C-alpha positions in Angstrom: 102.3 128.3 207.5 105.1 125.9 206.6 107.6 128.3 208.0 105.8 128.0 211.4 106.6 124.2 211.3 110.3 125.1 211.4 109.8 126.9 214.8 108.9 123.7 216.5 111.5 121.1 217.5 111.0 117.4 218.1 112.2 116.4 221.5 112.0 112.6 221.4 114.4 111.2 218.7 116.0 107.9 219.2 118.9 108.6 216.8 120.4 111.8 215.5 118.8 113.1 212.3 121.1 114.9 209.9 118.2 116.7 208.1 118.4 120.5 208.3 114.6 120.8 208.7 112.4 119.0 211.2 109.8 116.6 209.9 106.3 116.5 211.5 104.1 113.5 211.4 101.1 115.1 209.7 98.8 112.6 208.2 96.5 114.1 205.6 94.8 113.1 202.3 96.8 114.0 199.2 96.2 114.1 195.5 99.2 114.0 193.2 99.9 114.7 189.6 103.0 113.5 187.9 104.0 116.0 185.2 105.2 114.4 182.0 107.3 116.2 179.3 104.5 115.7 176.7 102.0 117.6 178.8 100.1 114.6 179.9 99.8 113.8 183.6 99.4 110.7 185.8 97.2 111.4 188.7 96.6 109.5 192.0 95.7 109.8 195.6 97.5 108.9 198.8 98.3 110.0 202.3 101.1 112.1 203.8 103.4 110.4 206.3 105.4 113.5 207.3 106.0 117.1 206.2 108.8 119.6 206.6 109.3 123.1 205.2 111.3 121.6 202.3 109.7 118.2 201.7 106.8 115.8 201.9 106.9 112.0 202.5 103.7 110.4 201.3 102.2 107.0 200.4 101.1 106.8 196.8 99.0 104.3 194.9 101.9 103.0 192.9 105.7 103.5 193.0 106.9 106.6 191.2 110.3 107.1 189.7 112.9 109.5 191.3 113.5 112.6 189.2 109.9 113.1 188.1 108.2 116.5 188.6 105.1 116.3 190.8 102.3 118.5 192.0 100.7 117.6 195.4 97.5 118.9 196.8 97.2 118.3 200.5 94.1 118.8 202.6 95.3 121.2 205.3 94.0 120.8 208.9 93.5 124.6 209.5 90.8 126.8 208.0 90.8 130.3 206.7 89.0 132.5 209.2 87.7 129.4 210.9 85.3 128.9 208.0 87.0 128.0 204.7 89.0 124.8 204.2 92.5 125.1 202.8 94.8 123.0 200.8 98.5 123.1 200.4 99.6 122.9 196.8 103.3 121.9 196.5 105.4 121.4 193.4 108.8 119.7 193.3 110.8 116.7 192.4 110.7 113.1 193.6 114.0 112.4 195.4 113.4 108.9 196.8 110.9 106.1 196.3 110.8 103.0 198.5 107.9 100.9 197.4 105.0 103.3 197.4 106.6 105.7 199.9 107.6 108.8 197.9 109.8 111.6 199.1 109.2 114.9 197.3 111.6 117.9 197.6 109.5 121.0 197.5 110.4 123.8 195.0 107.3 125.9 195.4 104.2 125.9 197.5 101.1 127.9 198.1 97.9 127.7 200.1 94.6 127.8 198.3 91.0 127.6 199.4 89.8 124.1 199.2 86.3 124.6 197.9 84.7 121.2 197.7 86.4 118.5 199.7 89.3 116.6 198.1 87.3 113.3 198.5 84.4 114.8 196.5 86.7 115.8 193.7 88.5 112.5 193.5 85.2 110.6 193.2 83.9 113.0 190.6 
């Protein structure tokens, strides 16, 4: 699914972008988990700003330090067989933080069935 994003190209850019992969303005709910070396994890919610095949820019609840490992769970707009909600689970490293805007470089990702909505789980 993310590979399909690479096939599209943006046609209206005001300045040249040196990124190797196009970014797409996909706004979706996100849950994140900051992985700490002691096995504990800081969790939060936010919203994606844009997504590419190699990274995600999202708005977090609080600033997060570059270099930290992160797991994101993003509600995906497509459904499996038109019936079952999906989520994109991506793992990677924070490469930039500007205020609460966080740039994650994706190391691994997979699609999973969403089950209950992300909103229901966050509130639970």
